[in-house]
N, C-alpha and C positions, 0 to 999 in steps of 0.2 A: 888232625893229621894232615901234613902237607902232601900235595901230589908231587909226582916226580916225572922224569923223562920216561919211565916205564909206562906211566899212564898215557902219555902222549903217544908212545909207540903202540900201545893197545888200541887207542882211538884210530890211529892210521890204519891198522889192520882191520878194525871193524868197518871203517869207511870203505876200504878196498873190497871187503866181502859184500857190502851192500851194492857197490858198483858192479861186481861180478854177477850178483843176483839180478840186477836190473838189466844187464845185457842179455840174460837168458829169457826175458819176458817179451813175448811178441804182443806189444800193446798198440793201441790206436795212437795217432799223432797227439791227440789231446792228453792221453795218459802218459805218453813219453815225455811231453813237455812238463807235466806236473812232477814226474819222477826226476827229470833233469833239474828242475827248480829246487826240489827238496834235497837232492844230492849236492847241488851248488851251495845251498845254505849250510848243510852239514860240513862241507869242505871249508867254507869260510870260518865256521865255528872251530874246526880243528886247527886251521891256520892261526887263529887267534890264541890257541894254547901255546904256540911256539915261543911267543914273547915272555910268557909267564907260566911255565909248566908247573909251578908250585901253587897256582891259584885254583883252589878247589871249586870255586864258583864257575870259573871259565871252563874247567874240565867237565863239570856237571852240565853246563849249557851245550857243550859239544856232544856229550853222551845223549842228551835229550834230542838234539838235532839229528843225530844218527838214528836214534830210535824212531823218529817221525819218518825219516826216509825209508827205513827198513819196513815199517808198518805199511807205508804206501805201496811199496813194491810187492809186499805179500798180499795186500788186498787186491791189487790189479791182477796178480797171478791167480789168485783164488777165483776172481770173477771170470777170467778167461777159462779157467778149468770148469766152471759151472755152465758156461754157455752151451757147449755141445750136449751136455746132459739135459738142459732145459729144452733145446731144440728137439732132441730125441723124444722126450716126454710129451712135448706138444704134438709131435708126429704120431706117437702112440695113441694120443687122445683124439686124433683126427683133425687137428688144427692145421689148416693150410697156410702157406706163406702168402702174404699180400702180394698182389700183382706188382711186378717191378723189383721185387726183392729176391735176389739169389736165383736159384734154379727154378725153371717153370715146370709145372705139373701137367 
């Protein structure tokens, strides 16, 4: 079954959603660079569908690139969410921060 412009439109909306998710994540510079790179690759893949919207393989490659970017954004967001819980658990267990890191005790 041949892909159509509706597939391309859906890809554009999916990519936009990933970009929106990425802007809501307060990540480190390294994580932001990785996310930006993944979104850039997904964008190029989506742009590649504009010349041949009926090419099922090109549409599939774009979907895969978007999925990779989405997964990266989600994993960074999850890690950021776990960090405060890990710090609290460490504090509950009596673990002190190493000298020079964060607040002094």
